[in-house]
Every structure is written in C-alpha cells, then in structure tokens.
C-alpha positions as CSV (number, residue, x, y, z in Angstrom):
1,M,79.2,15.8,41.9
2,S,76.7,16.9,39.3
3,I,75.9,15.2,36.1
4,A,77.6,17.9,34.1
5,V,80.9,17.5,36.0
6,V,80.9,13.7,35.5
7,G,80.4,14.3,31.8
8,A,83.2,16.8,31.7
9,L,85.6,14.3,33.2
10,A,84.6,11.6,30.7
11,T,86.3,11.3,27.3
12,A,84.9,13.8,24.8
13,G,82.0,12.6,22.7
14,D,80.9,9.9,25.1
15,A,77.2,10.7,25.1
16,A,76.4,7.9,27.6
17,A,78.8,9.4,30.1
18,Q,77.5,12.9,29.7
19,T,73.9,12.0,30.3
20,S,74.1,9.2,32.8
21,P,72.5,9.9,36.3
22,C,75.4,8.2,38.1
23,T,75.5,10.9,40.7
24,T,75.1,11.3,44.5
25,L,71.7,12.8,44.1
26,A,70.5,10.0,41.8
27,F,71.8,7.4,44.2
28,E,70.0,9.0,47.2
29,W,66.6,8.8,45.6
30,N,66.8,5.7,43.4
31,A,69.7,3.3,44.2
32,A,68.7,0.8,41.6
33,A,68.6,3.3,38.7
34,A,71.9,4.8,39.9
35,L,73.5,1.3,39.9
36,Q,72.3,0.6,36.4
37,S,73.6,4.0,35.2
38,C,77.0,3.7,36.9
39,T,77.4,0.2,35.4
40,A,76.8,1.5,31.9
41,L,79.1,4.4,32.6
42,L,81.9,2.2,33.8
43,E,81.8,0.3,30.5
44,T,82.9,3.5,28.7
45,D,86.3,5.1,28.4
46,L,86.5,7.3,31.5
47,A,89.2,9.5,32.9
48,P,90.5,8.1,36.2
49,A,88.7,10.7,38.4
50,A,85.4,10.0,36.7
51,R,85.9,6.3,36.9
52,A,86.7,6.5,40.6
53,H,83.5,8.6,41.1
54,A,81.4,6.1,39.2
55,Y,82.7,3.2,41.3
56,K,82.0,5.2,44.5
57,I,78.4,5.9,43.5
58,R,77.8,2.3,42.3
59,A,79.3,1.0,45.6
60,R,76.9,3.2,47.6
61,A,74.0,2.0,45.5
62,F,75.0,-1.7,46.0
63,K,75.3,-1.0,49.7
64,R,71.8,0.5,49.9
65,L,70.4,-2.4,48.0
66,G,71.9,-4.8,50.6
67,Q,74.7,-6.1,48.4
68,L,77.7,-5.4,50.7
69,D,80.3,-7.6,49.0
70,P,80.1,-6.0,45.5
71,A,79.9,-2.6,47.2
72,I,83.3,-3.3,49.0
73,S,84.8,-4.5,45.7
74,D,83.8,-1.1,44.1
75,F,85.1,0.9,47.0
76,E,88.4,-0.9,46.7
77,A,88.5,-0.3,42.9
78,A,87.8,3.4,43.5
79,L,90.5,3.7,46.2
80,K,93.1,2.4,43.8
81,L,92.2,5.3,41.5
82,A,91.8,7.9,44.2
83,P,93.8,6.9,47.3
84,A,93.6,10.4,48.9
85,D,89.8,10.6,48.7
86,T,88.8,10.9,52.3
87,E,85.1,10.3,51.6
88,L,86.0,7.0,50.0
89,H,88.0,5.9,53.0
90,I,85.1,6.8,55.3
91,L,82.6,4.9,53.2
92,R,85.0,1.9,53.2
93,G,85.2,2.2,57.0
94,W,81.4,2.1,57.3
95,A,81.5,-1.1,55.1
96,N,84.0,-2.5,57.7
97,Y,81.5,-1.5,60.4
98,D,78.7,-3.3,58.6
99,K,80.9,-6.4,58.5
100,H,81.5,-6.1,62.2
101,E,85.2,-5.5,61.5
102,N,85.5,-3.0,64.3
103,E,89.3,-2.8,64.5
104,L,89.5,-2.3,60.7
105,A,86.9,0.4,60.9
106,L,88.8,2.2,63.6
107,A,92.0,1.9,61.6
108,R,90.3,3.4,58.6
109,A,89.1,6.3,60.7
110,A,92.6,6.9,62.0
111,H,94.1,6.8,58.5
112,V,91.6,9.4,57.3
113,L,92.7,11.7,60.1
114,T,96.3,11.5,58.7
115,L,94.8,12.9,55.4
116,D,92.6,15.5,57.1
117,P,92.8,15.9,60.9
118,N,89.7,18.1,60.9
119,L,87.3,15.7,59.2
120,G,84.3,15.2,61.6
121,D,83.2,12.1,59.6
122,A,86.2,10.2,60.8
123,Y,85.4,11.0,64.5
124,D,81.8,10.0,63.8
125,L,82.9,6.6,62.5
126,A,85.2,6.0,65.4
127,G,82.5,7.1,67.9
128,T,79.9,4.7,66.4
129,V,82.3,1.8,66.6
130,M,82.9,2.7,70.3
131,L,79.1,2.9,70.8
132,R,78.8,-0.7,69.5
133,L,81.6,-1.8,71.8
134,H,79.8,-0.2,74.8
135,D,82.8,2.2,75.4
136,Y,80.4,5.1,76.0
137,A,83.0,7.6,77.3
138,R,85.2,7.3,74.2
139,A,82.1,7.3,72.0
140,R,81.0,10.6,73.6
141,K,84.4,12.2,73.2
142,N,84.5,11.3,69.5
143,Y,81.0,12.5,68.8
144,D,81.7,15.8,70.6
145,V,84.8,16.4,68.4
146,A,82.8,15.4,65.3
147,I,80.1,17.9,66.0
148,R,82.5,20.6,66.9
149,L,84.2,20.1,63.5
150,A,80.9,19.5,61.5
151,P,78.0,21.0,63.5
152,N,75.6,20.9,60.5
153,L,75.9,17.2,59.6
154,P,72.6,15.6,60.7
155,L,74.0,12.1,60.7
156,I,76.6,12.8,63.4
157,R,73.9,14.4,65.6
158,L,71.7,11.4,65.0
159,H,74.5,9.1,66.2
160,R,75.0,11.2,69.4
161,H,71.3,11.0,70.0
162,Q,71.6,7.2,69.9
163,L,74.3,7.4,72.5
164,F,72.2,9.6,74.8
165,D,69.2,7.4,74.2
166,R,71.1,4.2,75.1
167,L,72.4,5.9,78.3
168,G,68.8,6.9,79.3
169,Q,69.7,10.5,79.1
170,L,66.5,11.5,77.4
171,A,66.6,15.2,77.8
172,E,70.0,15.2,76.0
173,A,68.7,12.8,73.4
174,L,65.7,15.1,72.8
175,A,68.0,18.2,72.5
176,E,70.0,16.4,69.8
177,L,66.9,15.7,67.8
178,D,65.9,19.3,68.1
179,A,69.3,20.3,66.8
180,I,68.7,18.2,63.7
181,L,65.4,19.7,63.1
182,A,66.9,23.2,63.4
183,L,69.3,22.6,60.5
184,P,68.5,24.0,57.1
185,V,65.5,22.2,55.6
186,A,67.4,21.2,52.4
187,D,70.0,19.4,54.6
188,I,67.4,17.3,56.4
189,T,65.0,16.5,53.6
190,R,67.4,15.1,51.0
191,G,67.5,11.4,50.3
192,A,69.4,9.6,53.1
193,N,70.4,6.0,53.9
194,L,68.1,5.9,56.9
195,E,65.7,3.0,57.2
196,F,62.7,2.9,59.5
197,Y,60.4,-0.1,59.5
198,G,61.3,-1.2,56.0
199,R,61.3,2.2,54.2
200,Y,64.0,4.8,53.6
201,V,63.2,8.2,55.3
202,T,64.7,11.6,55.5
203,F,66.5,13.0,58.5
204,R,63.5,15.2,59.2
205,T,61.1,12.3,59.2
206,L,63.4,10.1,61.4
207,A,64.1,12.9,63.8
208,R,60.4,13.6,64.3
209,L,59.6,9.9,64.7
210,K,62.3,9.5,67.4
211,R,61.3,12.8,69.0
212,A,57.8,11.6,69.4
213,L,59.0,8.4,71.0
214,T,61.3,10.3,73.3
215,L,58.5,12.6,74.4
216,I,56.3,9.6,75.2
217,A,59.2,8.2,77.3
218,L,59.3,11.5,79.1
219,D,55.6,11.3,79.8
220,R,54.8,14.2,77.5
221,R,52.4,12.5,75.2
222,S,50.3,15.5,74.2
223,E,53.5,17.0,72.7
224,A,54.1,13.7,70.9
225,D,50.6,14.0,69.4
226,T,51.6,17.4,68.0
227,V,54.9,16.0,66.6
228,Y,53.0,13.3,64.7
229,D,50.6,15.9,63.3
230,Q,53.6,18.1,62.2
231,L,55.2,15.0,60.6
232,V,52.1,14.3,58.5
233,A,51.6,17.9,57.6
234,D,55.1,18.2,56.2
235,D,55.8,14.7,55.0
236,A,52.5,12.9,54.4
237,D,54.1,9.7,53.1
238,A,53.2,6.1,54.0
239,V,55.7,6.0,56.9
240,A,54.4,9.2,58.5
241,L,50.7,8.2,58.1
242,T,51.3,4.7,59.4
243,N,53.2,5.8,62.5
244,R,50.6,8.4,63.4
245,A,47.9,5.8,63.0
246,A,49.9,3.3,65.2
247,H,50.4,6.0,67.8
248,H,46.7,6.8,68.1
249,R,45.7,3.2,67.9
250,H,47.9,2.3,70.8
251,Y,46.8,5.2,73.0
252,Q,43.2,5.3,71.7
253,S,43.7,9.0,71.4
254,R,41.8,9.5,68.1
255,P,38.5,8.1,66.8
256,E,38.9,4.8,64.9
257,D,37.7,6.4,61.7
258,Q,40.6,8.9,61.8
259,V,43.1,6.0,62.4
260,Q,41.5,4.1,59.5
261,A,41.8,7.2,57.3
262,D,45.5,7.4,57.9
263,L,45.9,3.7,57.1
264,D,43.8,4.0,53.9
265,K,46.0,6.9,52.7
266,A,49.2,5.0,53.6
267,I,48.1,1.9,51.6
268,A,47.0,4.0,48.7
269,L,50.4,5.8,48.6
270,D,52.5,2.6,49.0
271,P,50.4,-0.6,48.3
272,N,53.4,-2.8,48.9
273,Y,54.2,-1.5,52.4
274,W,53.5,-4.1,55.1
275,A,53.3,-1.7,58.1
276,P,49.8,-0.2,57.6
277,H,48.3,-3.7,57.2
278,D,50.0,-4.7,60.5
279,V,48.6,-1.7,62.3
280,R,45.2,-2.3,60.9
281,G,45.4,-5.9,62.1
282,R,46.1,-4.8,65.6
283,L,43.3,-2.3,65.5
284,Y,40.9,-5.1,64.5
285,F,42.4,-7.5,67.0
286,Y,41.9,-5.3,70.0
287,S,38.3,-4.6,68.9
288,K,37.7,-8.4,68.7
289,R,37.2,-8.4,65.0
290,Y,39.4,-11.4,64.6
291,E,38.5,-12.4,61.1
292,A,39.4,-9.0,59.8
293,A,42.5,-9.0,61.9
294,A,43.7,-12.3,60.5
295,K,43.2,-11.1,56.9
296,A,45.2,-7.9,57.7
297,F,48.0,-9.8,59.3
298,A,48.1,-12.3,56.4
299,Q,48.5,-9.4,54.0
300,A,51.2,-7.8,56.1
301,S,53.0,-11.1,56.2
302,R,52.9,-11.6,52.4
303,L,54.5,-8.2,52.0
304,A,57.1,-8.7,54.7
305,P,57.6,-12.5,55.0
306,K,60.7,-12.2,57.2
307,R,58.9,-10.4,60.0
308,G,58.3,-12.8,62.8
309,D,56.2,-10.4,64.9
310,V,53.6,-10.1,62.1
311,R,53.4,-13.9,61.8
312,W,53.0,-14.3,65.5
313,W,50.1,-11.8,65.6
314,H,48.5,-13.6,62.7
315,S,48.7,-16.9,64.7
316,M,47.1,-15.1,67.7
317,A,44.2,-13.9,65.5
318,L,43.7,-17.4,64.1
319,R,43.7,-18.9,67.5
320,K,40.9,-16.5,68.6
321,L,38.9,-17.9,65.7
322,D,39.6,-21.5,67.0
323,R,41.6,-22.3,63.9
324,I,44.2,-23.9,66.0
325,D,45.8,-26.0,63.3
326,E,46.3,-23.0,61.0
327,A,47.5,-20.9,64.0
328,T,50.1,-23.5,64.8
329,V,51.4,-23.7,61.2
330,V,51.8,-19.9,61.1
331,A,53.5,-19.7,64.5
332,V,55.9,-22.5,63.7
333,S,56.9,-20.8,60.5
334,V,58.5,-18.1,62.6
335,I,61.3,-20.5,63.4
336,E,62.6,-20.3,59.9
337,A,61.4,-16.9,58.8
338,D,62.6,-14.8,61.8
339,P,64.6,-16.9,64.3
340,G,65.8,-13.8,66.0
341,Y,62.3,-12.7,66.9
342,L,61.5,-16.1,68.3
343,M,64.6,-16.4,70.4
344,N,64.6,-12.8,71.7
345,G,60.9,-12.1,71.8
346,K,59.0,-15.3,72.5
347,L,61.4,-17.9,74.0
348,S,61.0,-16.5,77.5
349,V,57.2,-16.8,77.2
350,L,57.5,-20.4,76.1
351,E,59.8,-21.0,79.0
352,E,57.6,-19.3,81.6
353,R,54.6,-21.3,80.5
354,G,56.7,-24.5,81.0
355,Y,56.5,-25.5,77.3
356,F,60.2,-25.2,76.4
357,R,63.4,-26.2,78.0
358,L,66.8,-26.0,76.3
359,P,67.6,-29.5,75.1
360,K,70.9,-31.1,75.7
361,K,71.5,-32.0,72.1
362,R,71.6,-29.3,69.5
363,D,69.7,-31.5,67.0
364,D,66.8,-31.6,69.4
365,L,66.4,-27.8,69.4
366,L,64.0,-27.4,66.4
367,P,61.7,-30.3,67.5
368,A,61.6,-28.8,71.0
369,L,60.7,-25.4,69.6
370,R,57.9,-26.8,67.4
371,D,56.4,-28.8,70.4
372,A,56.6,-25.7,72.6
373,I,54.8,-23.5,70.0
374,Q,52.1,-26.1,69.4
375,A,51.4,-26.3,73.1
376,C,51.3,-22.5,73.3
377,M,48.7,-22.4,70.5
378,H,46.4,-24.5,72.7
379,D,46.8,-22.2,75.7
380,E,44.9,-18.9,75.7
381,R,47.2,-17.6,78.5
382,C,50.3,-18.1,76.2
383,W,50.9,-14.9,74.4
C-alpha cells in the first residue's frame, strides 16, 4: 500500500498520517524507520483499515529487528481489525513457525485456504513446516501447488530450492535458482527479509550466492567464478565483494592483491560488517602472517561478538604466535558467546584428541569444557 493510500484512509487533516512512511516499501529497506513511523501513526486517529495496515507494517518491522513477541502482539491487533486479511494470517503463521509452533502454523495455513483456496503463500507455509519436520514428500507436494498458483513469487521457489538442496538433488536445486533469476528484475531486487552472513540481501544476490555454491558442489567451479563476477558487476555491495573474496581466497584462484581489493571495498562500503575482516584473517593465516591474522580476527570478533567460529580462528592465530594464555582465554570465551558452535563444531575434535568426555554430573560440564579447550590450546594438532 502506498503512502498516499494510507493517508487517504486516515482521518482528514492528519498531517502525520498523510506523510508517514509506514509502508511495505519503507519496511523492506529500513525496518527501524518504518517501526518509528508506524508507532507515530498508530498514536493518531485512524480509520480501522489504516490502523490494521499500520499494525501489520510495524509487526513486520519488529520481526525483522528480531523482536518477535511485540510483532506477534501487533499481528493479533491487526487481525482483530481485519480478520479476513489473508496476508495477515500468513504473516501470523510464519510467526508461529519462528516460534517452532508447527501445528499452529499448519492450522493457520489451512484457515487461510478457507478464505482463499488459490493462495500459493498458504501452501508455501505448509510446505516449509513439512520441510522442517522432514516430511519431504508432503513438502514437495505443497511447494508444487504453491508454484503452480504463484509461479512468480521468488520466496516460494527459494524454499523449493532448499528442499532439493537438502535431498541432494543438485540439478533440480540449480534449476530452481535459475528460475528465480529469470523473474523480472524488479521482483528480485526489492528489499527482502533474507539474511546471509549477518546482512539482508535481495533475492537476486541470494540466488546467485547459492547458485555459485551449488555449481561448486557439482564440480563446475569455473562457472561459479563467473557467477561471483556477475554478482559483483550487478550488486557490488559488501556482501557480494566479501563472498567473491572468500571464494577466491579459498581456491587461490585470483592473485592476493585482487582478493585484498575486494575486501578493502567491502570494508569501505560497510565498516561495521564483520565478514570481510574474517576473510582477511584467513587470508593472512594461511600465508603465515599470524600477527596480521590475529588483528583481523579480533576486529571481526568485535563486530560480531556472538560468532564462535571467528573467536576460534582468533585463538588459533594467537597460538601460532605462542601467546597460549591469550589464545586460551579467547577460545574459552566461545563457551558463553556461541555454545552452538562449540557443541556442533568443536566438541568432536576435543573428544577425538582425548581432551573431553561427557561428565556424569551436569554441573561438571563447563569445567570439563574449559579444561578440554585449555589442553587443546597446548596441542598444535588440535584444530
């Protein structure tokens, strides 16, 4: 809904309502600003339809900003005013999904189909719940119907790509990404609620990033090189530049000065983005410039303090410098900062080296982990 329409639905003479950027477009590009505008708008005297719309946009802004509970409150307030709004029901269903309320999300999708049996978004929501539940056959059926009903919605095709990718059907996964990229440019370059390594990206950017990774998995790396170049040519933002740099660093397929140039541009465009510093740290680490690597990882960690992988790389660089005490402090900090990374990414290493065994008492877990990490820091073979 445009700003003009929102203003028309507001009471006459309400200048704040008529000029407020409480719109879908505003939310897509700047959630914080949209939230502020919608809040101001909701404090005015609005017609019911305009109030429901403002609640809807504010809820979506809350959700993008990671505030799910106030988002749900706003969705519920909007639904009281507009109980037949199918988009609101779908958005509420996705909030159920985010809360891992799978049955409620499925019920919401079923209810939407009673309002509009031809709404592809409802089948998409149901399919994504089925995907989470590993019911791949039913997920596929729902996605197929969703795409038949809404062939030009990139999000549905992205979800079906994820299904094919999980099943290891890489040719089909690649075809789905190609289908996204074949959609009208305006549909795939608008603001979207798609996050990739800590930054929101468009459908075109995400599809190309995933396309490159799929081509690599298919052993078609030269084609992946071309995809990264296309990505940077069309969307030369910090995410694109960083990922091209990471790709060429990993495969050593471009001279170091070209990799550094991409990272310099990424940092200049987005000084608070952790990822280019992380890639630079790995570049230095593998060329045995451990002091520079430690500094790069430290900066990445300051910008993304919850990323356990960055902290672990930082500890590895410090260990190479024989700064074992510092390395241990950094590595141990992963326990609190990112326990998921430690348990899923490093626990098996600590167990294989013989440094960690699951204690019988729950209270002994943290001391056992600390001891295991400290032992690991004194062992060059412990990665």
